[in-house]
N, C-alpha and C positions, 0 to 999 in steps of 0.2 A: 504494500500500500504506500506508493510514493508520497502521497499528500501527507499521510500521518508521519512518515519518516522525516520529511522536510519540517513539519511542525515541531517534531521532537528535537531536531537539530537546532532550529531557531530558538526553542525554549532553553536548550542547553547553553547556547551561545549567550543568550540574555542573562541566564543565571551566572555565567562565568564573569560577566561584566560587573556583577554585584558582589560576588564572593569568590574566594579561592576555589579551585577545582575540588580540593579535598572536602570543602563544605557543600558542594552541590550534591543534592540527594536525588536519586532516581525517581522516587515517589513524587517529588516536587516537579521535576521535569515533565513527568507524565501528566500531572494535574494541570500545569500551565498549557500543555499541548492539547488538553481536552481528550486524552485517551487513557486507557487503563495501563497500569504498570505492566501487566502481562504483554500488552502490545509493544511496549518499549523493549521488554526482554526478547520478544519474538523478533524484533527488528535488529537489535544490536547484540544480544546475548549477555552482555555485562556492561558495567560502567567503563571498563577498558575498551570494549567494542564501540561504545558511544564516543569515547575520546578519539579513537582511531578514525571513526567516520567523520567526526567534526573536523579533525585536522585535514583529512583527505578532501572534504568539501571546500574548506577555505583555500587550500592549495590549488584545487581545480578552478575556483573562482578567480584567484590571482592570475592563473595562466590564461583563462578566458579573457581577462582584462588586457593581458599582454597581446593577445590576438587582435582585440579591438584597437589598441594603441598602434599596432603595426599597420593596420588598414587605414587608420585616420592620420597618422603622422609618420614617425620613423623611430630611430633608436633613442632620440632625445625624449620623445613622447613616452616610450616604454620606460625610460629612466624616471620620468616624472610620475608615472603610474606606480612604479615600484616603491618609490619613496612615500607617496600618498597612501598606498595600501598598507605599508608597514606602519605608518604613523597612526592609521585608523584602526587597524586590526592586529591585536597582539599575537594571534596565532600565525598570521602571515609573517610578522616580524620574527617570531621564533623560528618558523620554518626556513626563512631566508638566512638567518644569522646563526642558527644552531644554539641560541641562547634561550633556554626554557626557564622562566622564573618559577619560583615556588607556587605562584598563583595559578599557573597553567597546568593542564594535563601534559604529561611528557611520555607519551607512548613510545615503546621501542620502535625504531625505524625499520628494523628487519621484519619480514613476514612472520605471522604467527599462525599456528594451526587453526583452521576454520572449518566448522561443520555447519555453517549457516546455510539455510535454504534461500537466503535473500542475496541475489547477485551483487547488489551494491555493497552489501556487507562483506561478501567474499573479496571484493576488490579492496575495501578498506582494510581487510585483514592481511592483504598483500603488503609488499614493501611500501613504506611511506617515503616521500622525497626528502633527502638531505639537502643542505644548501648547494652542494656541487651539482646535484641532480636538477635543481631548479635553474641554476645558471645554464646548464646544458640544454634544458628544455627551452629556455628563452632564446639561446643561440640557435637551436635547430628551427624554432618557429620563425625567427627573423630571417634565417637563410631561405626558408621555404617561401616567405612572402617577398623579401627584398632581392633575392638572387635572380638575376635575369636568366631566362631559359637559354641554354646553350652557352652560358658564360664560361670563360676560360677558367681552368683549375686555379690559377694564381689569383684571379679576381675573387673566386669563391673563398679561397683561403684568407685573403685580405678582409673580406666581408665577415668571415667567421671571427677573425681577430677583433674587428670593430665591434661585433656583437658582444663578445666576451668583455671587452674593455668597457663598453657602455654599462653592462650589467654589474661589473665590479665597481665602477664609479658610483652607480646607484646604491650598491650595498654599503659603500663607505659613507654615503650621505644618510643612509638609514641609521648608521651608528653615530655619526656626528653630523648634525643638520648643516646644510650648505649655507653659505653667506649670500650676498647680493647676487641676483641673477639666477640663483637656484641651480638644481642639478642639470637642467636642460642646457644651460649655457656651458657648464663644465664639460658635458658630453660633446657638444658641438666643437668646442675649442680643442679638446683632446683628439677628436677624430681628424680635425683639420691639421693639427700638428703632426699627426702620424702619417699623413699622406705625403708621398714624394712630391717635391717641387717640379714644375714643368721644366723640361729640358730647354736650354737657351734657344730662342727662336721658335719655340713651339707656340701654336696659336690656341 
């Protein structure tokens, strides 16, 4: 029941904004979502399963935002989205940086045994993304959107470096907020500085 699952995840996220994960009770999450506690356990199996599903959902939402940013702008827009998402969402910040505070759930990132009949939960019980996985996902998405069809291998390699550089600049700005001009300016300047100068006489 996808609607109940989303309602439960929304309720868990709201509860997490008010108290540490250790203080979030399954019975309260179910009550806020308007479903029975048994429905919650049928969907997630346990509080650990709920935590894994919540982290997976927020990571997926971050990457969906990366896709939108790539379509609407470029690497500087992705960097802005990354910083804004991490500032707004503590689970995204933790997934991007690997810094899980005591207030947050901290599920193991490796896969756990799953007997769930719910496909979405089986996916959540699989490996969760580490910071390096998220950077690689951003890079691969950017290559797919920004890489020209039939581009030379050297051009694609340069684009891959640009993608990773933009992602890592964004992560540095997550940890230490940027100054005037923000992360987009930093990314644009770094990418310009990294490109070779035109040969003399080139147009």
